[in-house]
C-alpha angles and dihedrals in degrees: 000000000000121000106191103181142011131206111215137174113230099198098259098104135004088225103042121086125184127218107231121191107230104163122111105192094162086069110019099048100051092039091056090050090050090050090047093053093047097045092046094052095041097047093042091050089049093049091047089053091048096048096042105037108015136075102245090199094073116101097235091052090047089059095042092049092053093042090053089049090048091050092048090049090054090042093056090068099054098081088059096050088045088054090045088056095045102040105004119246115324104160105080138246097293096053089047089059095040094052091046089055092049091046092056094042090057094042096048097040092049093058097040091050095048090049090049093048087050093050088048092054091046096052090047101047102029109028099026089207103136103106094195141005091243090066089049090053093050090050094050093048091046089050095049093049091047090050092054094043092048093044094047093047093045092048092053090063092045092050093054089060094062128079141160112262128189121221119174091344094305119111121224129189096223127192125227101219098122095124113099090214092059089054092052094048092047095050094046097045099038102042121359099049098041090042091052089052092045091049099047091046098047091045088057092045092050092051092050094049092043094056089065097027120163136168091265091058097053089092095049089052093049091049092052090048092047092053092054098042096046093047090053093042094051104038102024101075089043097055094040087055091050088054091049089047091058092052102035132059116189115228115220132011095273091055091045091050094052091048094050093048088058088043094054093045094052088044090057090047091049095047091051089066088084090070096039097073095066088050093053094048088052086069085081112090088214093055088046091056091050092051092051089053091049091050092048094048094108091054091049093048094050091050090052091049090050095049092049092048093050092050087054 
């Protein structure tokens, strides 16, 4: 979410605060638009492949379907934050709150779903404790419903803490996360705790898979590694910087500017995760074939139309 300005005390006076410009629209705005385009194309293609060619009753597809919807929910907010960076906030207070809620719904549900999917794979591959596919489906459906309920409930609280503020005749959609405790909770619940679960589960999965490794399983091992590595690369720097932000206050505008440059770079990297999941699932040859069929749909339809016309 955009933070367009920061007030900071440079140490000259205990009562004087300076307004530091910390927005970087030339970088952040276009980056958000690019992520938006890639994410929409990738996730929509993935959803089309699932609905047309896959059985939506399978556990894996249930998680992938919900994760794609979660990524799209997060993605929808990006043009608004891009506009905020390029032209400041022009959408009013209601849209500010609504987009903030959608932002956190997508963020929370994505992390919860990714963690739930990892636990499911861990139980199936390592523990072998799922008696039937029916129980797995019930668990998957329950986990997805819980992910959305928790995400929506938590996002309502977050949305109430934002409002449109006017500074020098310019509107800003400002967040209210000034309490250090909120940063600690957000960092712990949204990254470190889920990442610890994901790392533990995938380490055990990789160990189990490698014990009986053959050539056909190389792609599976690579996919598992990519999921963990990409999750850490995208969200790691951002949440680490949030933790630093709760403990460190830059003194002076130059220090503030350097810190915010790092923050915006990490923010762009974190937001890019919404378009990474479709790319990761494209490592599967099965998904690749489905996507090719979706992209060639027009040609197939034309051939069917021509054949039906000729038969007449």
